[in-house]
N, C-alpha and C positions, 0 to 999 in steps of 0.2 A: 516637475509640478506634482503636487499631491492632491488627494481627494479633499473636497471642502463641501460644507453643507449649504444647499441652496434654500432660499426663502420662497415659500409658497403660501398662498392665501387659502383660507377655508373654502372648499367648493360649495358649501351650503349657503354661505353669504353671497357668493357670486351668483348662485342659482337664483336667489331673490332679485339681485340686480338685473339678471338676464330676463326674468319674467317682467320686471318693470319696464325694461326697454321694449319688449314686445307689446306690452299694453299701451305704452306711450306712442309707439309707432302706429298701432291700430287707431288710436284716438285721433292722431294727426291726420291720418288718411281719411277718416270719417269726416273731419272738418274741412280738409283741403280739397278733396276731389269734387264734392258738390259745388264748392265756391270757385273751383278752378284756380286756386291760389298756388302759384308756382313755388314761392318760398316755403310754404307749409309742406308741399309734396317733397321738395328737396330735403327738408329737415327730417321728414319721415323716412326717406330713403337712407339718409346717413345713420339714423338711429337703428334702422333694420340691419344695415351692414355691420354696425357695432355689435348688435345682438348676435349675428351669425358668427363674427370673429370670437366673441366671448364663448360661444359653444365649443370652439376648438380647444380652448385652454383647460378643459376639465380632464383630470386623470385620477386613477385610483392606485394606491400603493397597498398591496396585500402584505400580511405578516411575512417577514423574512424576504421581502422583495425590495427593489429600489428603482428609481428612475433617474437617469443621467440627463441633465438639461444642457442643451447646446444651442446657442444663438448665432446663426450664420457663421459656423465654424469656430466659435469661441466657447470654451467650456465655462458654464455658469456655476454649476454645482450639482450635488446629488441629494435627492430627497429619499430618506430611509424610513421616516416615520410613517407608519401605516395610517390610512384614512382616505377621505375624499378631498382632493385638492384642486386648486386652480393656479395656473401660472401663465405667463405671457403666451398668447396663442402662436407667436412666431418661434417659440422654443420647440426644438425637436426633443422628444422624450423617449429615450431608449430604456427598455426594461432589462434589468439584470437581476437575476435571482441570487439571494444570499444564503439559500438553503445548502445544507451539506449534501454532496453528491458522491456516488460510487463510480469508480472506474474499474471495471473488471477487465484487466489486460489480456490480450491474446497470448497464447503459448508461443514463445520465441525459441528458435533453435539456434544456440550459440555455443561457443567453446569456452570452457572454464579456464582457470589459470594454468592448469596442467595440459591444456589442449584437447581435453575430452569433450566430445559433442554432448550437450545436455539440453533438456527442455525446461524452460522456466517461465513463470508468469507471476504477476503481482496484482493485488487489489489495493487501490488507493482511495481513501476518503478525503475529499477536499471541498473547499468553499471559497467564494470570492470574498476577499477582505478589503481590497482597495479598488473601487469601481473605476477610478480615473485610469489606473494602470491597465486594468482589464479591458477598458474601452479604447485607449489611445496608444499604449506602449507596445501592444502586440496586435496582430491581425487574427481575429477569430480565436479568442482565448480558450474555447473548448478544444479546438484542434491542437492548439499549442500544448495544452495539458496532456493530450494523448501522445503526441510525438515525443515530448520531453520525458514522459513516463517510460516509454519504450527505450529511449536512449539511456536513461538511468539504470533500467534493469539490465540492459546489455553490458553497460560498464561494470555493474556490480558482479555479474556472472564472470566477466573476464578478470576480476580482481582477486577472486578466491577460488581455491579448488573445490570441487564437489565434495570430495571426501579424501581422507588420507589413510593409507594402510601401513604407515611407518609408525611403530610403537614409540620411537624417539621423538616423533613430531605430534604428540598428543595435544600440545598447547597451541598448535596451528589452528587458526580460525578457518572453518570450512562452512560451505553453504548448508550442508546437511546437519552438522552437529551444532553449529553456533547460530541457531535460528533467531534468538532474541537479539544478539549482537548484530547479525546481518540485517534484520528488520530496522534496527536503529540506524545503521549506516545508510540504508536505502531511504529512510525518512529524512535524514539530514541532507542527503544529496538532492532529493526532490524539493525540499524547502528552499535550498539555494537556487535551484533551477526555476521554481515557480515564482520566486520573488519578483522577477521582472514583470510578470503578468498580474501582480497583486493577488495571488492565490495562496491560501494557507493550507498546509497539509495537516489534516487531523490525525490520520493514521495511515500507515503503509505496511503491508505484510505480503510475504510470498504466499501465493495460493497454489502453486504447482511447482514441483522440482523433481526431475527424474532424468536418468540417462536417456540419450537418444536410442530409438529402437535398434539401430544397427550394432550398438555395443552393449546394450542392456544385458543380454545373456552372458557375454564374456565377463562383464563387471560383476554379475551375480555369482558366477563361478569363482571369481577372485575373492569376493566377500566370503563365500562359503569356505574356500581354502584357508583364508585368514582366520575364520572362526575355528576351523578344525585344528590349525596349528596352535592357536591360543588355548584351546581345550586340552590338547595333548601336552602342552607345556605345563598347564596346571596339574594334570594327572601325574606327570613325571616328577614334578616338584613335591607333590604330596606323597608319592610312592617312596622317593628317596628319604623323606623325613620319617616315614613309617619304618623303613628298613633300618635307618640309623637308630631310631628309638628301640627297635627290637634287639639289635645287637648290644646296645648299651645296657638294657635291662637284663639280658641274658648274662652279660659279663658281670654286672654289678651283683646279681643274686647268685652267681656261680652255679647256674643251672647245668651248664655244660661247657667244657673247655673246647674252643674251636681254634684250629690253626688257621693260617692265612688261606690255605686251599679250601677248607671247609667254609670259611667265611665267604669266599668268592662264590662258591656253589650256592650257599644260602641266599646271598644277595641276588644272584641270577634267578633263582627259583621265585623269590618274593617279587622281583620286578616283573617277571613274566605273569605271575598271578594278578598283581595289582594293575598292570598296564594293559592287559589283554582286553579286547573288546567282547570276547565271549567268556562264558564261565569256564574256570579251570577244571580239568579232569585229573584228579589225583592218581598217582601211580605209587603203589606200595613197593618199597625196596626191601626185599628180605635178606639182602646181603649187606655189604658195607660200601662205603663211599669209594673204596679202591678196588672193589671186585664186582 
């Protein structure tokens, strides 16, 4: 069963009717009690009871709110139009807000796809879209949203690695590097989970992502080592290119004729100078390469 719109009367018109019932009741009592007329007194009592029941039927719908009307266990409909309304006094009128709400999830400690313990949390912006499903398809839709959000975040964390240190796996989607894609996956999964409760996901994003404290220091050293290796690789590649360029230009301009042994010595010296972490200290050779 899906949500449907309930018919409700204007509360202002019913307020006029209610006042007329009270006035008519008072007038009958004024006439009936002095004359001790039983029929008039009974009619006054009936009108008074009708006026009291009419009072129960009033309700107000604020902007972005709704009222779910139920008559003795039967769903009648939902009133979403804001204003002052009146409906059958025997209707139960459950208030459900249609405003957008934030869910700031707790930090969860889970294992990623690689088995590393991580801390993860998400912020979800949601709102009720189908009041019938929110009222009758789940029990306490607010708690349902909280539980399903945590389940979706746990499933997301176990589906992707936190990070990858393999250069050949740069295209692998990770929690840290693929933020936008991961948020999209989380939003789609929450949409599927919340559909049963008639809840729409407006936005879902990871608000916290980090290694668990027990491995954070080790993973930091691993990241630093990877950065050092990458930097060294870049330096060596650049140094080799510079050495190659120097040899080619010396040979092309015939500045000096170098045999293989002298080329090897020159390459060794240039690589030491270019790849060293400290400034090179030149040594003046007053002899020859062979002495």
